[in-house]
C-alpha positions in Angstrom: -7.9 20.3 -38.9 -8.3 16.7 -39.4 -5.0 16.4 -41.0 -4.1 17.8 -37.3 -6.0 15.2 -35.7 -4.8 12.4 -38.1 -1.2 13.6 -36.7 -2.4 13.7 -33.8 -3.7 9.9 -34.3 -1.0 8.9 -36.0 1.9 9.6 -33.0 -0.4 8.2 -30.4 -0.1 4.9 -32.4 3.2 4.9 -32.4 4.1 5.8 -29.3 1.0 3.6 -27.8 2.5 0.8 -30.0 5.1 0.1 -28.7 4.1 -1.3 -25.8 0.9 -2.8 -26.8 3.6 -5.8 -29.1 4.8 -5.2 -25.7 1.7 -6.4 -23.7 0.4 -9.4 -26.9 4.1 -11.1 -26.7 4.6 -11.6 -22.5 1.0 -11.7 -21.1 -1.8 -12.5 -24.4 0.4 -15.1 -26.5 1.1 -16.8 -23.6 -2.1 -16.8 -21.7 -3.7 -18.6 -25.5 -0.6 -21.0 -24.9 -1.2 -22.2 -21.9 -4.6 -22.8 -22.6 -3.7 -24.7 -26.3 -1.9 -26.4 -24.1 -4.0 -27.8 -20.7 -6.5 -29.1 -23.6 -3.4 -31.8 -24.4 -2.7 -34.4 -23.3 1.7 -34.5 -22.3 4.4 -37.0 -22.0 6.6 -35.8 -20.2 7.7 -33.0 -22.4 5.8 -34.3 -26.1 2.2 -33.5 -27.1 -0.5 -36.1 -27.1 -3.9 -36.5 -27.6 -6.3 -33.9 -27.3 -8.3 -34.8 -24.2 -10.6 -31.0 -24.2 -11.0 -29.6 -20.4 -9.9 -33.1 -19.3 -7.1 -31.2 -17.2 -9.0 -28.4 -15.6 -11.9 -31.3 -14.0 -8.8 -32.7 -12.5 -7.8 -30.1 -10.7 -10.7 -29.5 -8.9 -11.9 -34.0 -9.1 -8.6 -36.1 -9.3 -5.8 -37.1 -6.0 -3.1 -35.5 -5.2 -4.0 -32.4 -7.8 -7.7 -31.3 -6.4 -6.2 -31.3 -2.6 -3.4 -29.8 -3.9 -4.9 -27.5 -5.8 -7.2 -26.5 -2.6 -4.6 -26.2 0.2 -2.9 -23.6 -2.0 -5.5 -21.8 -3.0 -6.1 -20.9 0.2 -2.9 -19.8 1.2 -3.0 -17.9 -1.2 -6.8 -16.0 0.5 -4.8 -16.1 3.7 -2.0 -13.6 1.9 -4.6 -11.2 0.9 -6.7 -11.3 4.2 -3.5 -11.0 6.0 -2.0 -8.7 3.8 -5.3 -6.3 4.7 -5.7 -6.1 7.3 -2.0 -5.8 8.6 0.4 -4.3 6.1 -3.1 -1.9 4.0 -4.6 -0.3 7.6 -0.7 0.4 8.8 0.3 1.8 5.9 -2.6 3.9 6.2 -2.0 5.1 9.7 1.9 5.0 8.6 0.0 7.6 5.4 -1.9 9.8 7.2 0.8 10.2 10.0 3.6 11.4 7.1 0.1 13.6 6.4 -0.7 15.3 9.6 3.4 17.0 9.4 4.5 15.1 12.3 7.5 15.3 13.5 11.2 13.8 11.6 8.1 13.5 8.5 10.5 13.5 5.5 12.6 11.3 6.7 10.4 8.5 8.2 8.9 8.7 3.5 12.2 7.1 2.7 12.9 5.2 5.9 9.7 3.3 5.3 10.2 3.1 1.4 13.7 1.5 1.6 12.3 -1.8 1.7 10.5 -2.1 -1.5 14.2 -1.1 -2.8 15.6 -4.1 -2.3 15.7 -7.2 -3.8 13.3 -9.9 -3.2 14.7 -13.0 -3.4 18.5 -10.7 -1.6 15.5 -9.9 1.7 13.4 -13.6 1.3 17.5 -15.2 1.9 18.5 -12.7 4.4 15.4 -13.5 6.7 15.3 -17.2 6.6 19.4 -16.6 7.9 17.3 -14.7 10.4 15.0 -16.9 11.4 17.1 -20.0 11.2 16.1 -21.8 14.7 19.8 -22.3 15.8 22.1 -19.1 15.7 19.6 -16.9 13.9 19.1 -13.4 14.6 16.2 -13.3 15.5 15.3 -16.9 18.3 19.6 -15.0 20.0 17.8 -12.0 20.8 15.0 -13.3 22.4 16.8 -15.2 24.5 18.7 -12.6 25.2 15.7 -11.0 26.1 15.3 -13.2 28.6 11.5 -14.3 26.1 13.7 -17.7 25.0 9.7 -19.2 25.3 9.3 -17.7 21.8 12.2 -18.8 20.1 10.5 -21.6 17.5 12.2 -23.0 14.7 9.8 -20.3 12.4 10.1 -22.0 8.7 9.8 -25.1 10.3 7.0 -25.1 11.9 3.8 -25.6 9.8 1.8 -23.2 11.7 4.0 -20.3 11.7 6.1 -20.9 8.3 3.1 -18.6 6.2 2.6 -16.5 8.8 6.3 -16.3 9.1 6.9 -15.6 5.8 3.8 -13.3 5.3 5.3 -10.8 8.1 8.5 -10.8 6.2 5.9 -9.7 2.8 4.7 -7.3 4.7 8.4 -5.5 6.4 8.9 -5.2 2.9 6.1 -3.8 1.7 4.6 -1.7 3.9 5.8 1.6 1.8 4.6 1.1 -0.8 0.4 1.5 0.2 2.4 3.7 3.2 3.4 6.3 0.3 -0.2 5.6 -1.9 -2.2 7.1 0.6 0.1 9.7 2.2 0.3 11.4 -1.8 -3.8 10.4 -1.9 -4.0 12.5 1.2 -1.6 15.8 0.5 -4.4 15.4 -2.4 -7.5 16.9 -1.0 -8.3 20.7 -0.8 -6.3 22.2 2.6 -9.9 24.1 2.7 -11.4 20.8 3.5 -9.1 20.2 6.3 -10.2 23.6 7.5 -13.6 24.2 7.4 -14.6 20.5 8.5 -11.8 21.6 12.0 -13.9 24.7 12.7 -17.1 22.3 12.3 -15.2 21.0 15.7 -14.6 17.7 13.7 -12.4 15.6 15.6 -8.5 13.7 14.2 -11.5 10.6 14.1 -13.7 12.5 13.1 -12.4 14.1 10.3 -10.4 10.7 9.0 -13.9 9.1 8.0 -15.9 11.8 7.4 -13.8 14.0 5.0 -9.8 12.2 5.0 -11.5 8.3 3.9 -14.2 9.4 1.7 -11.5 10.8 -0.5 -9.1 8.8 -0.8 -11.1 5.6 -2.1 -9.8 5.7 -4.9 -6.7 5.2 -3.9 -7.9 2.1 -1.4 -9.3 0.5 -4.6 -4.8 1.2 -6.2 -3.4 -1.0 -3.4 -7.2 -3.8 -2.4 -6.2 -4.2 -6.1 -3.0 -4.7 -6.4 -3.2 -7.2 -3.7 -5.0 -9.5 -4.6 -3.3 -10.5 -7.3 0.0 -10.1 -5.6 -1.8 -12.8 -3.8 -2.7 -14.8 -5.9 0.9 -14.3 -7.4 3.8 -15.3 -4.3 6.1 -16.8 -5.8 9.9 -15.9 -5.6 9.7 -14.8 -1.4 8.5 -18.5 -0.6 11.0 -20.1 -3.2 13.4 -18.3 -1.8 12.3 -18.7 1.7 10.7 -22.2 2.0 11.7 -23.9 -1.7 9.1 -24.8 -4.6 8.2 -27.6 -2.4 5.9 -24.7 0.2 7.2 -26.9 3.1 7.2 -28.2 5.4 4.0 -30.5 4.4 2.4 -27.6 1.9 1.3 -25.2 4.2 3.7 -22.5 1.9 2.1 -23.5 -0.9 0.5 -21.1 -3.1 -0.7 -21.3 -7.1 2.6 -19.9 -7.5 4.9 -22.4 -6.5 2.5 -25.0 -7.2 1.4 -23.7 -10.8 6.3 -23.9 -11.4 6.6 -27.6 -9.2 3.8 -29.3 -11.5 4.1 -26.9 -15.1 8.3 -27.8 -14.7 9.1 -30.3 -13.2 6.6 -32.9 -10.5 7.2 -33.5 -7.2 5.5 -36.1 -6.7 7.1 -37.8 -10.6 9.8 -36.1 -10.9 8.5 -35.2 -14.1 7.0 -32.2 -16.4 2.7 -32.2 -16.4 2.9 -29.0 -18.3 -0.4 -30.1 -19.3 -1.7 -29.8 -16.3 0.7 -27.4 -14.8 -0.8 -25.0 -18.1 -4.5 -25.7 -16.5 -3.2 -24.1 -13.1 -1.7 -21.1 -14.5 -5.0 -20.5 -17.0 -6.7 -21.1 -13.3 -4.8 -18.8 -11.7 -5.1 -14.8 -14.6 -9.5 -16.1 -14.6 -8.7 -15.7 -10.5 -6.3 -12.8 -11.3 -8.8 -11.5 -13.7 -12.9 -12.2 -12.3 -11.7 -10.5 -9.3 -9.7 -7.4 -9.3 -12.5 -7.0 -12.5 -15.1 -7.2 -9.7 -13.2 -5.4 -7.0 -12.6 -2.7 -8.9 -16.1 -2.4 -10.1 -18.6 -2.4 -7.3 -15.3 -0.2 -5.7 -15.7 2.7 -8.6 -19.2 2.0 -7.7 -18.6 3.3 -4.1 -16.6 6.3 -5.6 -19.6 7.8 -7.0 -21.8 7.1 -4.8 -18.8 8.9 -2.1 
């Protein structure tokens, strides 16, 4: 018996070890290297003097780093709130409709998920073309249907740039929460639903009193993934607005700020590796802390239910 357990443990270790090695090389090692680099002053790409936590102090208290950092994190928070309110709420609604076996549900499942399979760079590039204020299809369509007053310079207006990019992101990712919630609802035993109907429950009370409490694990997964994604958003802004986070930093996030600072500052034209490494560490700490906290709170909610 002991020999069999030892062999099972050995095989488990063999299969898990490659994943652990990958995590160590691509996640843990870069994290500690970033923290190490953040403790030094840099002259271009050359490490100079040890300065302790001074780079972290610069992020929170020194101009222009302080202004850019809090401006960027504000946009990350906007991304999270907008994604939770619109993308995940609509995904929950669609997931519920699909679980009710509406006509054409099998086709709709595939249609909803198709944009998720598209390249994020291709989506950003194509939507930047569609939103072009002069010859983009969005403004041309609005003008042709008599709504020319709604035509805007979508990516050139500081008030509209972030909401526009978020809307594109929601369009691309909507199918993911839809299928997650659909799967969660489908896992609810059918007898629970039938018993609720026999007790006279309508669709509204059925959803909030029976279905929603039972899909809290799915809500937990989507909430944590949404928060992580919102803190690390980079590619779509990079493709649609560039590293400057324009116009006038109105779309800047922690991801673009980190890249711009660590690999080539817009202000100086030179990389500021110490400051950039400090921003990278802050992003990790925020992501880990908020994700762990939200997961813990939602897990407690699951136990209560």
